[in-house]
C-alpha positions in Angstrom: 90.9 98.3 92.7 90.6 95.0 91.1 88.2 92.4 89.7 88.0 89.3 88.2 86.3 86.1 87.1 86.8 82.7 87.7 89.2 80.9 85.7 90.7 77.9 86.2 93.9 77.4 88.8 96.1 74.9 89.1 96.7 73.6 92.6 99.6 71.6 93.5 100.3 70.3 89.9 97.3 67.6 90.7 94.1 69.2 89.6 92.7 72.6 88.5 89.8 74.1 90.5 87.5 77.6 89.7 89.1 80.5 91.5 88.2 84.3 91.2 91.6 84.9 93.2 93.5 86.7 90.5 92.0 89.8 90.2 93.5 92.4 88.1 93.7 96.5 88.2 90.1 98.5 86.6 90.2 101.5 85.1 87.7 103.9 86.4 84.5 103.8 88.3 82.7 100.3 89.5 79.6 99.9 90.6 79.2 98.6 94.0 76.6 96.2 94.7 74.9 94.5 97.3 76.8 91.0 96.4 80.3 92.8 95.4 81.4 94.9 92.3 80.5 95.1 88.7 82.6 92.3 86.9 84.1 90.6 89.7 83.3 86.9 90.6 83.9 84.5 93.2 83.9 80.6 92.5 82.7 78.7 95.5 80.6 81.2 97.4 80.6 78.7 100.6 84.0 80.6 101.7 83.8 83.7 99.4 81.5 86.1 98.2 77.6 86.3 99.5 76.7 89.7 101.3 79.0 89.7 104.4 81.9 88.9 101.8 81.1 91.6 98.9 84.0 92.9 98.9 87.9 92.2 100.2 89.8 94.4 101.2 93.8 93.7 101.9 96.5 97.0 103.1 99.3 97.7 101.0 101.9 98.3 103.1 101.8 94.2 103.6 102.8 93.5 100.4 106.7 94.2 100.8 106.3 90.9 103.4 105.1 89.2 100.5 107.2 90.2 98.0 110.3 89.5 100.4 108.7 86.1 101.1 109.0 85.5 97.2 112.6 86.8 96.5 113.3 84.5 99.8 112.2 81.9 97.3 113.9 82.5 94.2 110.9 84.2 92.7 110.9 87.9 91.0 109.1 90.1 94.1 107.1 91.9 90.9 105.2 88.6 90.5 103.3 89.9 93.7 101.3 92.8 92.2 98.1 94.4 94.0 95.2 91.8 93.3 97.7 88.8 94.0 96.0 87.9 97.1 92.6 88.0 95.6 91.5 91.5 96.5 89.4 94.0 95.1 90.8 97.2 97.1 94.4 97.5 98.2 93.6 100.5 100.9 96.9 102.2 102.9 96.4 103.8 106.1 94.2 100.8 108.0 95.6 97.8 109.2 93.7 95.1 110.5 95.1 95.6 114.0 93.0 99.1 113.8 89.7 97.6 112.8 86.7 96.5 114.4 83.9 94.4 113.0 80.8 97.1 111.9 83.6 99.9 111.2 82.2 101.4 107.9 84.9 102.4 104.9 82.5 105.4 103.8 83.8 106.5 100.3 82.5 109.3 98.2 79.6 107.2 96.8 79.0 104.2 98.6 79.7 102.7 102.2 81.6 99.2 102.8 81.1 97.6 106.4 84.0 95.6 107.8 82.3 92.0 108.7 85.5 89.3 109.5 88.9 88.5 108.3 89.4 87.0 105.2 90.9 83.1 106.4 93.7 81.6 103.9 92.7 79.0 102.3 94.4 76.7 99.5 93.9 78.6 96.5 95.9 81.5 98.2 98.4 79.0 98.6 98.3 77.9 95.4 98.8 80.9 94.4 101.7 82.2 96.2 103.4 78.9 94.9 104.4 78.3 98.9 103.0 75.8 101.1 103.4 78.0 104.1 101.9 80.8 103.0 98.7 80.2 104.8 100.9 79.6 108.3 102.7 83.3 107.0 99.3 84.7 106.8 98.4 83.5 110.0 101.6 84.0 111.9 101.6 87.8 111.0 97.8 88.4 111.1 98.1 90.0 107.2 94.8 88.8 106.3 92.9 91.6 104.7 89.0 92.1 105.5 85.8 91.3 104.1 83.1 94.8 103.7 79.3 94.1 103.3 77.6 96.5 101.1 76.0 98.9 103.2 75.3 101.5 100.8 75.7 101.0 96.7 77.0 102.5 94.1 80.1 103.4 92.8 83.7 103.2 93.5 87.7 104.0 91.8 91.0 103.5 92.1 92.2 105.8 94.0 89.5 107.6 96.3 90.2 108.6 100.1 88.0 107.0 102.9 87.1 107.5 106.4 86.3 104.8 108.9 83.2 105.4 110.7 83.8 103.5 114.0 81.4 101.0 114.8 80.3 99.5 118.5 84.2 98.6 119.0 83.1 95.4 120.2 84.8 93.0 118.5 88.2 93.9 117.6 89.5 91.8 113.7 91.7 89.8 114.9 89.8 88.2 117.8 88.2 86.7 114.8 91.6 85.5 113.0 92.9 82.1 113.8 96.0 82.3 116.3 99.0 80.5 115.2 100.3 77.4 116.8 
C-alpha cells in the first residue's frame, strides 16, 4: 500500500508540474475515506481523485513487464517499484481482464468498488522516462483500475480481499482506449 503528497515532477525536461504519482510504502493501517487514503494527494483533480477515483489499484503481476521495459532502455529494473505507477494498492490475483465495473473489493474493514480503468497520462510518461510508456500501457491493457469507497474504514498492506461481483455488464477493459 502506498500514498504520496503532491510534489514537483519534471516533465520532458522543460517544465515542472505538481503530481502525486510517486507513491511510497506505508506501514500499518491507513484510514480509508470517501475521497481516498489518509496521507494521499492528487494534484489534478480533473483526472485523478474524487469520489469515483478515490483509490487506484494495480496488479503486481504487471511489474515484471515494466521492469523489463526499463531494462531494455538501459535503466535499472529496480527503479520500478510498487507505487511507481501511482497506485495506492498493489494487488495480487486480480487482473484487468477479470474485473467489471461495479465489482467490489471487500477488505476486512472497508469496501472499494471498481469504477473505471486508469488511462495513461503525461505524468506517467514522465515518471517512466519513456515516451512510449502510454502506448505500451494501451497495447498491453496493463492499466489498473480506480476504486470508489463504498464503506470507509482502514486498510493495511498485505490484507487479503474478496471480490463481490457487481452487475457484470461492463468489463473494465471495454472502457479502456483501444490500440491504434
